[in-house]
C-alpha positions in Angstrom: 34.4 7.8 39.3 30.8 8.0 41.3 28.3 5.2 42.4 24.6 5.4 43.5 22.5 2.7 44.3 19.0 1.8 45.2 17.2 4.9 43.9 13.9 3.2 44.3 11.9 5.7 41.7 13.1 8.7 43.2 13.9 10.9 39.9 14.8 14.3 41.9 17.1 12.2 44.0 18.7 10.7 41.5 19.2 13.9 39.5 20.6 15.6 42.5 23.0 12.7 43.4 24.3 13.1 39.7 25.1 16.8 39.6 26.6 16.6 43.0 28.8 13.8 41.5 30.0 15.7 38.3 30.5 19.0 40.5 33.0 16.9 42.7 35.3 16.2 39.5 33.3 12.4 38.8 34.3 11.4 35.1 31.6 8.8 35.4 28.3 7.3 37.3 27.6 4.1 37.8 24.7 2.7 39.2 24.1 -0.5 41.6 20.7 -1.6 40.9 17.2 -1.0 42.3 16.1 1.8 40.3 12.4 1.1 41.0 9.9 0.5 43.9 8.5 2.7 46.4 9.0 6.2 44.8 6.6 7.6 42.0 9.0 8.0 39.2 9.9 4.8 38.5 9.8 4.7 34.4 11.7 8.3 34.4 14.3 7.0 36.6 14.9 4.2 33.9 14.7 6.5 31.2 17.1 8.7 32.7 19.9 6.6 33.3 19.1 4.5 29.9 19.6 8.3 27.7 22.6 9.6 29.5 24.5 6.0 29.1 25.3 5.4 32.8 26.2 1.9 33.3 24.3 -0.1 35.7 23.4 -3.6 36.7 19.7 -4.9 38.3 18.6 -5.1 41.3 16.7 -7.5 43.6 13.4 -5.2 43.5 14.1 -4.4 39.8 14.1 -8.3 39.1 10.6 -8.6 41.1 9.1 -6.1 39.0 9.9 -7.5 35.9 8.4 -11.2 37.1 5.2 -9.2 37.8 5.1 -7.9 34.3 5.8 -11.5 32.9 3.8 -13.3 35.3 1.0 -11.0 36.6 -0.3 -10.7 39.7 0.5 -14.6 40.8 4.6 -13.4 41.1 3.3 -11.1 44.1 1.3 -13.8 45.7 2.6 -14.2 49.4 3.5 -10.9 50.1 2.7 -8.4 52.6 0.0 -6.3 51.4 1.1 -3.0 51.2 4.9 -4.0 50.1 2.4 -6.1 47.3 0.7 -2.8 46.3 3.5 -0.8 45.7 5.3 -3.9 44.0 2.2 -4.4 41.7 1.8 -0.2 41.2 5.7 0.3 39.7 5.5 -2.7 37.3 2.1 -0.8 36.2 3.9 2.2 35.8 6.7 1.3 33.8 6.7 1.4 30.1 7.8 -1.4 27.5 10.7 0.3 27.0 12.0 0.5 30.9 10.8 -3.2 31.3 13.2 -4.1 28.3 16.1 -1.8 29.5 15.7 -3.6 33.1 15.6 -6.9 31.7 18.8 -6.4 29.5 20.8 -5.6 32.6 23.8 -7.5 33.8 23.5 -8.4 37.3 27.4 -7.7 37.8 30.1 -4.9 36.0 33.9 -6.0 36.2 36.5 -3.8 34.9 39.6 -2.3 35.5 40.4 1.2 36.5 43.5 3.1 35.5 44.5 -0.2 34.0 45.3 -1.8 37.2 42.5 -1.5 40.2 40.1 -4.8 39.7 36.7 -3.2 40.5 33.6 -5.4 41.1 30.1 -3.7 40.9 27.1 -6.0 42.6 24.0 -5.3 43.9 23.9 -7.3 46.8 26.9 -9.4 47.1 29.4 -11.4 45.0 27.2 -14.4 46.4 23.4 -13.4 45.1 21.7 -9.9 44.1 19.7 -10.5 47.2 22.7 -11.4 49.7 23.7 -8.5 51.9 27.3 -6.8 53.1 26.9 -4.6 56.1 29.7 -2.3 58.1 30.2 -5.3 60.3 31.4 -7.4 57.7 34.6 -9.5 58.7 37.6 -10.3 56.7 36.4 -14.1 57.3 33.1 -12.9 56.1 34.2 -10.8 53.0 36.3 -13.8 51.9 33.5 -16.0 52.2 31.5 -13.6 49.9 34.1 -13.1 47.5 35.1 -16.8 46.9 38.0 -17.1 44.0 37.4 -13.5 43.5 39.6 -11.0 44.6 38.8 -7.4 43.3 40.4 -4.3 44.6 37.6 -2.5 44.8 33.7 -4.0 45.6 31.0 -2.1 45.3 27.6 -3.1 46.5 24.0 -1.2 47.5 20.7 -3.1 48.5 21.0 -2.7 52.3 20.5 1.4 51.8 23.4 1.7 54.9 26.0 3.4 53.3 29.9 2.7 54.5 33.3 2.2 53.3 35.7 -0.2 54.5 38.9 -1.5 53.7 39.5 -5.3 54.5 42.3 -7.3 53.8 43.1 -5.4 50.6 40.0 -5.0 49.6 38.4 -1.6 49.5 34.8 -2.1 50.2 32.0 0.4 49.5 28.3 0.3 50.3 26.5 3.4 48.1 23.8 3.5 50.9 20.8 4.8 48.9 20.5 7.7 46.3 16.6 7.9 46.8 15.3 6.4 49.9 17.9 6.3 53.0 16.7 4.3 55.8 18.9 5.9 58.7 16.9 8.7 59.7 18.6 11.2 57.5 16.7 12.2 54.8 19.6 13.0 53.0 20.2 10.6 50.4 24.2 8.8 49.8 26.5 7.7 47.1 30.1 6.6 46.9 32.7 8.6 45.6 36.2 6.2 44.2 39.3 7.8 43.5 41.7 5.0 41.7 45.1 6.5 40.2 47.7 4.1 38.3 50.6 3.6 41.2 48.1 4.5 44.3 45.8 2.7 46.6 42.5 3.3 45.6 40.2 5.3 48.0 36.7 6.2 48.5 34.4 7.8 50.5 30.6 8.1 51.3 28.9 11.4 50.3 25.4 12.8 51.6 23.6 15.3 49.5 20.7 17.4 49.9 17.6 17.3 47.5 14.4 19.1 47.4 12.1 16.2 48.3 9.0 18.0 47.9 8.6 17.4 44.2 8.8 13.6 45.2 6.3 13.8 48.0 4.1 15.9 46.1 4.2 13.3 43.3 3.2 10.3 45.7 0.4 12.3 46.6 -1.1 11.9 43.2 -0.6 8.2 43.5 -2.5 5.2 44.9 0.8 4.2 46.8 0.6 3.9 50.8 0.4 7.3 52.1 3.1 6.2 54.9 5.8 6.4 52.1 5.3 10.4 52.1 6.7 10.2 55.8 9.6 7.9 54.7 11.2 9.6 52.4 10.4 13.2 54.2 12.6 11.8 57.1 14.7 9.0 55.7 13.2 5.9 57.4 11.6 2.8 56.1 10.7 1.1 59.3 7.0 0.8 58.6 7.7 -1.7 55.3 10.2 -3.4 56.9 7.6 -6.0 58.5 
């Protein structure tokens, strides 16, 4: 099973991620949120996931987009200028069907794999949709975020920092970003999980190549900030963190 997250409007990268995962034998792909924002294809990404019936949860950015669609520009008040511009552009370029699709998504997916391994998929952490789980998380930190929940496999996204770590019997995977890496490596990432009956689940991060030219060319035709082109080309997001 493969898990993608934080696609952020990068349709070519999503297409490549799904194709790569299928080629590696993944029987199913699940999306851990943040389909929209920053990239030039927010509507197309939503339609891709919906048409292929890829299970998905909502991300924090997707929630912001829905708020703008409901309340208008007031929902973006107080944001820094460039971030506000990106959010408003994204909301304006989502069709009604995509907005309804996002609004209907759950905040988590919980199921059993191979009949025995408990899987929990969240965007930020079990605490909230915009909480974070970094590679430095400790046993105590993870237990605090889990509370009474005890999954065998915890999958998240949000930080764009991919990692796999086993803590107190829990296999923790952050998918990284399947559309907008931020660690200086322009190759996006996703997570692969193998969960067979009678065996301990295992997982790994896959970095994959895709052709970013289509994304960058599409960005040039929009009113989105020019710096985004460099971010997608270089695998960074620093200029929009402040």
